[in-house]
N, C-alpha and C positions, 0 to 999 in steps of 0.2 A: 504494500500500500504506500502511496506517495503521501508524505506528511505535509503539514501546512508550510513548512520551510521550503519544500520543493515547489509547491503550488504558488506560494507567494513570490518566490524567486522568478518564476515564469511571468507572473503579473508585473513585477518590477521591470523585467526586461521588455515586456510589451509596452509598458508605460514610457520607458525611456525611448523606445523605437518610435512610438507615436508622437512624442514631443521633442524629438531631436531637432535642434536648430544650430548646432555647433557649440552651444553654451552648456555649462553644467546645469543640471536640473536639481534644485534643492530637494532633499529627502522629505521635508515637511509637505511639499507639493504632491509628491508621489503618494505619501501616506494619506493625505486628504482625498485625492482622487480615487485611490484604491480602497479606502476605508479600512486601513490596517494601522495598527499602533506604530508610531514612529520609533519607539524603543525597540520593538520586535524587528522592524525593518533595519535598524542599525546593526543588529546581530547578523541578519541575513546579508546585507550588502558588504559587511566586513569580509565574509567568506567569499563573496562574489569578486571583490577586489583582489583578495589573496589568490583566487583561482584564475584571475586574468580575464574575467568576463566583462568587467567594467573598470573604469578609473574614477577616482574621487579626488576632489579638491576641497580644502577647508577654507573658511573665512568668507568675506564678502564675495559674492559671485560664485561661491563654491557649490558643490553638489556632486552629482554623478552623471556619467555618460557612457555610452557603449564604446567599446574598443574597436569593434568591427561593424560593418553594415549588417542590418537585420538578416539578410539572406545568407550571411556567412556563419550564422549560429544555427545549430540544430538543438532541438529540445532535449535530446538524449544527453548532450554534454552539460546542459544546465542541470538536469535532474541528477546525473551522476556526481557532479560537483557537490550538490546539496545533500543528496541522499546516500551516496556511495553506490557500489554496484548493486543493481536491483535484481539480483538473482532470486529465483523462486525457492531454491533449496540451498542449504549451507554448503554442500559439496561443490556447488558451482560459484559460490561467492568468492572463492580464492582463485588466483590466476592458475595455480597448479592444483588440480584435484588430487588430493592425497588420500582419499577415502579408501580404506582397505577392502571395501566391497565393490569398488569401481568395476572390476572385471566381471563380476557376477550379478550386478544390479540390473534387474529387469526394468526398473522405472527410469534409470538415468537417461536413456535416449529420449523419452518423453519430456523430461525436465529440460534437457539440452535443447530440444526443438522449441519448447515454450520460451525458454530464455532467449533464444535467437529471434523468435517472433517479436517479443517485447523490445529487445534491443533494436532490431531493424525498424520497427514501427516508430519509436521515439527518435532514432537517428535519421529517419527519412523526413521528419517534420522540421521545417525551418521556422525560425522565429517570424520571418516575414509571412509565412502561411497563416499565422494567427492574428495578424494585424488587419 
């Protein structure tokens, strides 16, 4: 399940894309438009800056803006930054599946297929598709 952190991050990205004019957009403006607590958004955008999705500037004229054009972002990268790998089962959450039952697990192919479907779905959706 996608948490509020992941969902709100997408909403922030959409808001930044819709209001981009070359200037930084104050977080208070985003919070008001999106009806999300500014305090909670501060936590979210901190991770977004650290992950390279947005840049921020403080002081007068400060705020946030996108690093790339909206069509260069995919929803999967936003969700994975905020949520981590969205694997349906623990054995697929790690890059290297070290489960001792891997070779005899009858359900692993199903979970692998499901994981690929979710990954491909979110990575095929561009931020610009949601605007």
